C-alpha positions, 0 to 999 in steps of 0.5 A: 496482485493478490486476488484474495487481498487486492494488494500487490508487492513489487518484484524486488520486495517479493525476492526479498521476502523469499530470501528472508523466508529461507533464512528463517527456515534455515536457522530454525532447522539448525536449532533443532539439531543443536537442541537434540545434541545438547539434550543428550549431553545434559541428560547424561551429565545430570543423571551421572551427577544426580544434580536436579538443576542439571536434570531440569536443564536437560528437560528444558533442552528436551522441550527445546527440541519440541519447541524448535521443531514446532517453530520450524513447522510454524514458519513453513506454514506461515510462509504459505501465500494467501488463498480463498480461505485465508485472505490475509495469509498464514502469518498467524501460525507464527503467533500460534506457535509462540503461544504454544511454546509459552505454555510449555515454558509455564509447564516446565517452570511448574515442574522444576519448582515442584521438584525443587521444593520436594527435594528441599523438604525431603533433604535429598540435596546431595549431588556428585561432582563431575568434570564431564558435567562441567564440560557439558555446561560450559559447552551448553552456555557457549552454544545457547549464547550463540543461538540466543544472539543469532535468533534474536538478531534474525527475529528482529530483522525479519520481525518473526515472533516464532524466532523471537520466542525461540530466542527468549527460550534459549536466553532462559536456557543460557541463564539456567546453565549458568545457575546450574554451574553455580549450583555444582560449585556451591555444592562442592563448597558445602552448600548442597541446598544451593542446587534445589534453591537455584532450580526454583530460582530458574523456574521463576525466571522461566515463568517470567520470560514465558509471561512476557512472551505470552503477552506479546503473542496475545497482542499479536493474535488480538491484532494489536498495532505495533507501537508508533507504527500507525503514526509513522505510516501516516506521516510518510503518506501525508508527505507524498504529493497529491495526498491532502490528508490521512483519514485513518491507518489500520495495521496489524502484524501477521508473521514477519509482515505488516498488513493494513489499510490506509485511507487518504483524502484527495482532491475531488477534482482529481480524475480517476486515472490520477486517483489510481496513480496516487494509490499506486504511489502510496503503496510503492512508498509503503513497500519501500519503507516496510518491505513485504507489507501489504496495504490496501489504500482507499481514497475519499474525495474532498473539496479544497479551499482553493477550488475555483467556481469554474472547477466546481462547475466542471466537476458537476458536469463530469459527475453528471456526464454532461459536456459543458463549454463556454462557462462564464462566471460573473461576480455581481453586487449581491450574487454570483452568476454562472452561464454555460453552453450545454451539449445534448444529443441533437436527436433529443426533443426539447423537453428531454434536453430541458430536463437535462439542463434543469438537472445540471442547474439544480446541481450547481445551485446545490453546490454554490448556494440557492441565490446563485443565478444559473443560465444554460444554453442548449446546443446540439451534440452531433453523434458519431458520424460514419464518413469517408475521405472526400475526393481531391477536387473537393479538398482542393476547392475547400482549401482554396476557400479557406485560404481566400477567406483567411485574408478577410480576417485580422489574424489568420494566416498560412492555412495548411493540412486541410482535410475534408470528409463526407458524412450523412450530415454534410462535409466535415472540414479540419485544418491548421492555421497560424496566428500571431503568438502574442494574441490571447486565446479569445482573440484567436478563437474569435478570428477562427470563428469568423473564418468558419462563418465566411466559408460556410456561408459560401459553401452550405454543404459544409456542416462542421469546420474545426480549425487548429491555430498555431503560433506564426512561424518565422518562415512563411508556410505554403498551403498544404492539403491532406494529412498534417505532418 
C-alpha cells in the first residue's frame, strides 16, 4: 500500500515495474555512449570535407549526447517512488525531459536553417569528397536506424515519453544522415548548392518532428487522458460482478504508468466488507489489464429496482444501528403495512425506547412513502452477561426437562448438546434438537417456542432458552449433555 496515494499494486506487478525500469535505464545509458562515438566521427568527417550538412549532422549528434544524458537522468528520477511531497510519484520528470529536448530540437533546426541560408546567399557551397565521410555516414545510418527501432519498441512497451522523444530525435538523425549522403553525391555531380538546400530541408524536418513531440508532451503535462483509455477502463469495470455501473473514470499518464480514479455504483444493501472486496476486485482487474497502474476506487451506494420492502426496512435498521426481527410486510388494498419487533437495551426507560422506535418509524415512512402504516413492538435487549458453567446436576436437570417436554410438541425430537450457564439474570440454556426436514422454518420455529414456554413454566429460574433445530437424522441420536460436537 502506498501511504501517500492510498493505492496498492500486486507483488507480481511490482516485479514487472522494476524490470521495466531497469530496461529503460539500460537502453538510455547505451544511447549516451553511441551518441558520443557518432558525434566524434561525424565532426571529424564534416570538418574534413567542409560539408555544412555533415557538420550540422555532427552538431545534431552533439545535441544527442545532451539529450540522451538528460533522458537517462530523467528516467532515473521518474522511477523514484511517491513521497510526502510528490503524492503521485515522479513520473512527470520524463515529460519534462521530453519538453526540454523539443526545445533543443527547435534551436538546432533554427541554427541549421540560418547557416544554410547564409551559405546560399554568400555562395559558399563547395564541399570536398571523402570516402571517410561516406563511411561515417553509412555507419551512422545503420546505428541510428538500430537506435530508432530499439527505442521506439521499448518506448511503446513501457509507455515512456522520454524514450519516445529519443526515438523521434534519432529518426530525425537517420533522415538527416541520408540527406547528407545525398548532398555529397549531388555535389560530386555538379550540384554544389544541394548541400545547403538539403541542410535547410533537414532543419524543417527537425522542426516538424519537434512540434509533434512538443504537442504530445504538453498533453501529458496537462494531464490529457490517453485517447480511448477511459472508455476501455469503464467497460472493463462494468463487466465485473457486483458493479452496478460506473459513475466516472479519470486517468492521466505519469511517466510509463497510468494514475487514475474510478467511481463505481454498488447496491446499497451490500455490507461494508462486501464493498471493500468489490473495490479490491476492481483494482486487481485494472492492475492485470494495465500493469503498474495506480487507481483509486470510490463507491456510491444506489437503490436497485429489485430491492424488496424487507431489504429496504432492514437497510434502515442497519443504518440506524437498531436490531429488528419478525418484520412483517402486508400489501393492503390502498396502502402498505410494515410491522416489526424492535430491540432496545432493557435498562432504558419507556420514554427513551419510544424515541428510538419513533426514529425508525419516521425513517421507514421517508423511504417507503408517507401513506405506509408502520407499527413497532418494543422488546428488551439483554446486555452482555457475565456467567459461568452450571454444575453437572443443574445441567442434567434442565436436559431431562427439555427431553420430557419435547414429547409434548408435534415436531421436536432428539434433544442434545445441552449447555447451561449461570448469570445474574438467571439460567441461560442452549441446546440442539432435530425436526422433520420437510417442515418449513415457521412451523419448526413455532414448535421450538412451544418447548421453551413449557420448560420455563416448570423452571422459572431459566431466563433464556436458545434452541438450534437440525434436520432429523436417519438414525436416532441419544441425548447428550455439554458442548456440541
